[in-house]
C-alpha angles and dihedrals in degrees: 000000000000122000091244092053091046092051091047093053091045092050093047090047092054090046093054091044090054094046090046090052090050091051090048090055093050088062097202088069093042095122091054087048092056091048093051092045089054092047092048092049092052092049093049091049092050092048092079091218117154111294096244091054089052092047092053094044093049101029099056099056096034091046090053091048091049092048091049093051093049091046090053091068118080121218108277114256138205121201117201114197127186110261110267097015114148126179142053121337126199125188108196111201136210096022121156088209090048129118116275118267114269129191139189102198105306093340123101113229124215117189107201115214124222090264090063091233120106122186109202138181090224116109118236116269126222130198136042107352130215103196132171124191124202139179106223123201126215088259090055097253113149131215116189118229124213124232124235135173117232088212088071090071125088120236134168090269095050109122098197107027117208118238090222128029131182118267111280093219096057114121106225149135108269124216108327107212134189115219147169113210141166113229121179092338091309119113112221127190105202151157117220136186141156127238122204144064117311093231091056103040115106102169123045123209096323135114125175112263090228089060094051093045091050091053090049092053092049091051093046090053091049092050090049093058 
């Protein structure tokens, strides 16, 4: 291969890598971005430039893409709820008075108290979540709970009714959500969800701020003893 052809392939490869990276960052063109990144990588490898030039040209954009993909996934989480609990659950993050951090392998573990409100030292996670929810008995036996979205059900106010909706008598975790809220002048970072059967649930993912603040004061007093 001539030097001119090698330089041309190398230059085109860098060009396609940069355009592919731009498309990757635009998100809605992400698949075109992957295709262009692959094309750019092939051209750089066929250019027969010195290996460290190739490594820099390919490694920088692909390294950034890999880091971005890994960073998009939140730490996996396991929620342990007392067997039979039904109602609204709040996990309040980044609390000095919170429960110590617990792990099962790489998974964070949240043990939900009978009040339904857990204060934890964990910081809130952002990104694509891998969450598992379990009822746990006093003996430690676990029963996994499914996850449903209450917006999948048809009501009188539904604008575009679904032809099929989940069973209304299924016991499940409904619509886990990550939030930042200000309650009684206290900023809380929290995840909330509701456990129960759709046909029986009256309140969705909401507890009165007064109630949460009162639990926080009680826990702070216990920790101070």
